[in-house]
N, C-alpha and C positions, 0 to 999 in steps of 0.2 A: 647799734639801736639798744637803748636800755630800756628794760620792763620792769616795772616793782609790781611785785604780785601780791595782792592781799586778802585775808579773809579775816572777817570782825561779825559776821551777822549773827553766825551761832556760837560754838564755842570753840577752844583749843585758837583762839587767834593767832596770826602768824603773817610772817613777810617774808618775802625771796625777791632777790633780783637777778634775772635772765638777760646776758647780755653776749648780743649778737649770738643766740641762740643756744648759750653756755649757762647754765645753772651755775651763779658764781656765789652763793649763800641762801642758805634758807634758816630762818630761827622763829622756834615758838615763844610767844609773848610771857607763858609761864615761867620758861627758864629764866628771864630775866627781873621778871615782879616775885617770884617767890608762891606765885597763886596759880596752882594746879587746875588744868583746863581753863584756863582764864579765858574769860568773855569781855574783858577789856576792849578796846581800839588798841592794835597791836603798835602805838607809838615807840615804845621803847626798842621794839624789834625793827622795825623800820629804821630808824636811828644807828642801831648797831650793824644793820645792814649796810647803811650808807657809808659810814665810818670805816668798815672791813674793807669795801670795795673802793674807797677814795674816790668815790662820787658825791656830787654835789647836787642840790635840784634841779639846777637848770639842765644837768647830763642825762635827768629821766625823760625820755621821750613818751613813755607809755604807760599807764597804770590798769592793771587787770583786777578786779573785784569779781570775787567768786560767788556773785548771787543776782540776780536780777530783777531789783523791786518792782519792775513793770510788769513783769511775767506773771500770770493767772491771777490777775486781780478782781476779774469777775468774777471767775469760781470761787474766791476767798468770799466774796461780798456775799454771793448766794448761797455759800456755806454758813454764814454768819446768820441770814434769816433763818435758814433752816435749825438753828442751834435754839431759838427763841430766848428761855430763861438763862442759857449759857453762851448766850453771843457777847456778852462784855468781856468775860475772861478771853475769848478767842481773839475780839479785838484788840484787847490790850497786848496780847502777846504777838499777832498778827500784824497790827497796824503801828500802837504806839509803841511799842518795842522798837520795830523796824525804824520808825522815826527818830527815834533817839539813838540808834546806831549811825544811819545816814546822817544827824546832825553832828555828830562826832567825826566822821569821815570831812564833812563839808568844812569844817572850823579846823580841822588840822591841815587840809588842803588849801583855805585860806591862809592861815597864817604861814605855810610854809613857802607859797608862790604869789599871795595877795594878788594883785591884777595886772603882774607882769605879761609881757608878750610872748614868753618862752614857757608858758604853761603847757603840761603833757596833758595828753588826750585822755578821757577816761572812758574806760570797755566795761560793762556790767556783764560777765559770762553768767551763762545758766549753770545753776549749782551741781548738778548731775554731769554735765559737760566738763566742768571743771574738775570732777571726780577722775572722768574717763580720761580727760585730757593729760592730769597729772600722772597717770598711769601708761597710757597707750603712748604718747607723743615721746615718753624718756624711756619706754620699753625696746628691748633689741628688734622687735618686728616691723616687717613692713606689711603686715596684714596682721588681722586677729579679729576675732567675737570678742564681743564686750559685753560686761556685766556691770553696772553699777546698783547696790542695793545699800541704802540706810534707812534712817528715819524717815526724814523728808526734807525736801530741798524747798523751792518755792512753793510747789504744790506734788513735784512726783514723788514716788519712793521708788520707783525701780527704772531703770533705763536699760533697754536691749538693743543692742545692734552690731554693724560690723564697720570695719576699719579697712582701708586700702589706701595707702600712701598717706597723705595728710586729710583724707576726706573721709569722713564721719558720717553713718547711715543709719538711722533708729529705725528698727523693725517693730518695736513694741514696748510696753512698760506699764507701772500702774501709777495710781496717785493717791494721796492721800483720802481718807484714812486708812487704806488698805496698806498697810506696811509691814515687811518681814521684820523690820529693825525694830518697830513698836513691839511686834508681836514679842520677840525676844528679851526686849526691854522690860517686859510685864513682869517676865519669869524673874527677870534682875530685881526688880522693885519686890516681887513677893518673897525672895530669898533674905532680903533685908538688905539689901546692897544699893546702892546709891545708882537712880536711873540714868541712864545716857552716859554714865562713866565707868561704871563697875561690871560690865558684861564678861570683860576677863575673868574676872571673879567667878560668875556664872559658869563660864566654859569650864573652868579648873575645879568647880563643886562637881558638876556634873559625872565624871568616871567614879565618885563614890556612890551615886543612886543605883536604881534599878528602872531602866528607862521603861519597861514594859509595863510597871504598874500604872500608870497613868498615860500611855502612850496613846490608846484609843481614842480617849478626851482631846489630850492635844492636837492630836492630828485632825480632829474633827474642827478644830477653830479655824484652821487656813487650807485652803484649797489652791489650785493652780489653773487656770481656765485653758482652753484649747489653743488660745493666741500667747500662754506665758502671764497672763495678769494674774496678780494675787488677789484675793478674797479673802477676808476677816469673818468670822462670827463676830460681830461688834456686840453685841449681847454680854460678851466676856469682858470687854474691855471700857475703859473710861476714859482713856488717854483724850478720845477724840470730844471730849466736853469738854476739856481745858478745865478741869475742875481741881487739877495738882496729883492725881493718881492715875496710874496706868492700868489697874484691874481692879473690875467691877464686883460690887456684892457676889454677884453670880460666880464668879470666877473663886472667891474664896468658899463658896457652897460646895463648889464642885471639888476643889483642891486641898481645902484645909485651911488652918488660920496661918496667916502671914506671919514672917518673923520681922520683928521690930529691929532694928539696929542693934548690936551689942548683943543679942540673946543669943543661947545657944542653938546651934544650926539642929533641928530634928529630922529625923529618916524621910518624912514627906516632903522636907525641902529637897535633901537631894534627889527625890525620885521626880519631884516636878523639874528641877533642872536637869536631869539626866531625858526626860521626857523631849522637853523643849528643846534642848541639844540635838536628839537625835533627829525630830521632824523638821527642824532649820536645815539639817545638813541634806535631808532626803528632798526639801523644797528647793534649795539651790541648786542641787542635781538635776532636779527636773527642768529648772529654768536653763541650765546649761546643757540639757539634752535638747532643747527647743531650739537653741542655737546651734546644736551639733548637725539636727537634721536639714539646716541651712546648707550646710558643708560647705562655706566659702573660705574657711579658713580650719586650720590645723592647731593655732595659736590661740590662746586664751586671756584676756585681760580683766580681771577683777578690781574692783574698786568700790568707793564707799565704806563706812564704817564697819559695817557686817563682812568685809574682807579682812578686816583686824581678827576674825575666827580663823584663827590657824586649823582647828581640827577640822574645821566644814572645809578649808581650803585643800587640807591632805587627803580627805576623801574624795573631792572634785580632781584632784591629780591623777590619783590611783582609778575612777571608778569610771572617769568618761574618756570619748576618745580622743582629747586633746592631746598632742604631743607635747605642749609645754605650755607653762600657766607663769602668768608674771602680776605680781601684786608689789605694788611701790611700798617702802617703808611708812611715807606717811598717807594711809589709806584712807583713814578720816578726815574729818572737817579739817586738820592740822594742814594736810598736804594740797588743800584745793587752792591755797594761794601760788602753789606751782604749778598746779594742773591750769588756772585761770591763764598765767602767763604765756603757758606752752598751746593753750587752745587760741590764745590770741595770735601769738607767733605763727606757728604752722596752721592752724586752722582758719582764723581769718585774715591773718595777713600773708597768706602763703608762702612764708618762709621755708626753705628747703629743711629737711630733720637732719641734724648733725649731735646731737646729743645722745647719749645713754645713760641713765643714773643706774648704775652697776653697782655703787656703794652710797651708806648713808652719812660718809663723813664730809658734810658740807656747812656744818656751824662754827662754831668760834673756835679760836685756837690760842693759846699762849705761850710765849718763849720761854726758854730757862729761865733768862733774866728778871720776866715778868711775876716768875713764879719764885724764882729767889727772893726777889724783893717783898712779895707777901709774907712767906715764910719768915724773913727777919722781922719784920714789922708785928708778927704774931708771936714773936719771942720763943719758938718751939724748936725742938732737936731735931735735926735731920742731918742725912750724908748725902753726898752726891757719889753715886754707884759708876764705876768704871762700865759695869755691863748688866743694864736694868733687867732684861728679859733672866739672864741666868740667875740675878740675884731672887727674885722675884719667885721663879721657878721654885726654886729651895724652899723659900719661905712657905710656899703653898704646898708643898711636900709635906712640910712640917707640922703643917693642919691648920697654918693663919690663914686668916680671913681678911683680903687684901682689896683694900679701894683702889680702882684702878683708872687715871687720869692722865691720857694721853692723845696727843694730836687733836685733830678737829673733832668738835662734839658731832654726835650722830643727830639724824633728824627722825622724828617719829619716836612712838611710845617704848620702843624698845632699846634696851644698852646692847650695842654691838661691838664692844671693844673699844670704846672712844671715852666713855663714861660709865664703868662698870664694876660691881664687886663681884669679885672671884673667888674660888675656893675648889678645894679638892672633891672631886665627885666619886672618889671611892672610899669616903668615910660615911660609914653608915647612918650616923647622927648629924649629920652637917646640915642637911634641909630643915631640921628642927631647930637647928643651933641659931640658922642665919634668920630664919622666921621669928624667932622668939627676942634675940638678942640683938640683932642689928636692923631689920627691916620692920619690927614692930607688928606683924600682920600674921592673917588665919593662919594655923598651922597646916591646915590641908594644901595650901597652895604649892603648885610644882615649881622646881627652877629648871630653868633650860640649859643645856649643853652647845658649847663650842666647841668645832673640831675642824682640822684641815680638811678642805673638800676633798683631798685624794684619800683620806682614810675614813670619811663618813661609811661608805659601805661596809666596812669591817664590823662598825659598832651598831650600826641603824639600818634598818631596812629601808633604804631610800636610794635612789641611783637619781643623780641631778643635783641643782644646786639651790640652795636655800640662804642665801647671804642675810637676808632681812629678819630670819627667825620667824616666818609667818608661815611654816609649814609643819606639821605634828607627825609624825611617822612613829613605828614600833622600835623598840630597840632590841636589837637583836637579843634573843632569848639566854645566849650564854651568858651576857652580859648585865642582865637583870640585877645579879648579886653582886657584880664587879663595880657597876655603876649606881649604887643604890639612893643616892641624892641627887639623880635626875631622872630616875626614873619614876614615872607617875603610878598611882595604885592599878592604872589598867594597862601597863607595860608599854608608855608611850612617853616620848619626848618631843617638846617644840625645838626643832633644831635650827641650830645657824652653821652654816657649813663657811669657811674662812678662807682666803686664796692671799697667797704673797703680794700680789698686784693689787688687791683691795685694802690690805690692812698689813703692812710689813712687820711692824711691831709686834702685833697681836698674834699673828701668825708664828712668829719666832717665839713666842711666849708659848705657845701650844706644843710647838716642837719640843722645845727647854724642858718642858714638863712632861715629855711623852718620855726623853732619855731615863728621867728619874723613876717614871711610875710604870711606864711599858704601856703606859694608855694616854693618848695626847687628847684627851677630851678636857675640858674643865667647865663647872659650874660657872653659869654667867648668869648676874641678875643686875638690875638697873640699879646705878649710886645712888640712892636716895633711902630717906624712909617712907612708910603709907602717908598718903595722901599728900605727901612733898614730890615737887617736881623734879628730876635729874640734876644732879649740880651742873653749874654753866661754867662757874670761876674758881680760882684757887682758893678764894676765901670761902665760897660755898662748900668747897670738897673739906677744910680745914673744920667745917662746923659739923659736917655729917660724921667725920672719923672721930672728933672728941666727943660726942654726944649720941653716940653709939657702941656696939659691940666690935667694932672692926677692930683688928690687930694691926694691920699695917697700911699705910698710905704711899702707894707709888706714882708720882707727880713729876711729869718730865723726866729728867736725869735724878730725880731726888726721891730718897726713901724716907719715912717716919716710921719708928715701932715704938708702941706703947711700953710702959715697964708692965710686968705680968700683974702688978696689983692696979694698974690704972686702965679700968675699961670703960669708964664714963665720967663725964665732968659737965658742968653744965657752963665751963669757963665761956667757949664759943657760942653757946645756945642762943 
């Protein structure tokens, strides 16, 4: 049985193929089009999934879409009536936009299958069930408490429940406009970042601020009811009016002047980010404790875009009674293509669970022959390494910044040793150098460490696995000065633990670097520059290499090094 999973209603369009319960491939459209957070119908991602798996249209039995267009139509109509003068923007967003997305799907479906007899059946899966399915059904758990939190799906903003085997039971939730996701996005907009896309920047900015300065005012904006419902003070927000802004004039009066994109970040922006981060963490912990009280499972699955807040995830793991927490690498909308497919396979079709999503390397791959063909066509100088890991470890120890393009591409927003930029974290100036010369992004933004699983507790206050870089923990105090380029201002780090089974080559590189430095830890950030998607192909890796301050490109068995005086050229831009 072959299922094609699709996400195309909101942002981060994506596609995947699940064959007999096994996730064969998943790709985000942005990686192929170059448009970050692409909202296009994922036709290129579909084509690549089919090409990699060798499937043809007649091989597809089912299509699972991560949105149910028939759900909550009455609620949406009544809400439109209540908006009066703001009804037209809402109708445009909820109905006209949805119609355009569905028209794109129907046009592709008709073009692909026509009026043939063997057309696959289409299933529209509820958005939050797609979030939950993308995490629970691929988790190692046979039972779990479930929490999905995002901006909103069809109408829901929060979904709470439990899973046992292949059965999901909802016990509570919240609906638009009462949304923790939109609550946090308002702070993102206020701080001058792009709403719905740059929430990670808000999370990174928060430790620079004083969370207590605005804590009482921010805490008053959101409350959690006795049954776990979220309630916002809507007088402070404007997103619910669909006027293009998240914050109301009352919000600005309370917290100060918002920052325009590109302007200098002021102290009150840092303090607002800090307060919103603290309150978000507390409200999420409150929701988790509602689930705790039911006592049905010691496992917790987090899903939805808010589950990408790794600082909150770390607190949930430390401060709740759950023994284990699972967050899949594509916890946002990109991962709902996977969730829709598994909700259909396990939840609707009642097929037995047989797949554990324990590593993120489910994207495209390129052979050495394909890579070398690209290098020759580009007429660049390169050498073939007899031992890539040993050579790259030595270059890293020399202070080189390395583009690392190895094996299958990761799925999700984090680079995890497949398409990464790597550096020596023991060098004090390395963070600022990469932010300014390579990533071209805000100087305050931290970088994450990768470490072999068995070595993690020596350097970090963490006992467990974090393969997807979705948990923030403290750096051991004695290593703050030894690992300055991955230790954030508050002494924390967003940790990735690496195992030999999960990524043998990256694991070996960490060990080789440890032999040279006595610290098997690397600074790891995504192989891209700001506002561009992670590189997918050899040619996109070359473009990034030659248009940034990268020193070395390790791609397959090949190594490219820039001459000392060649740090940037427009040749491949």
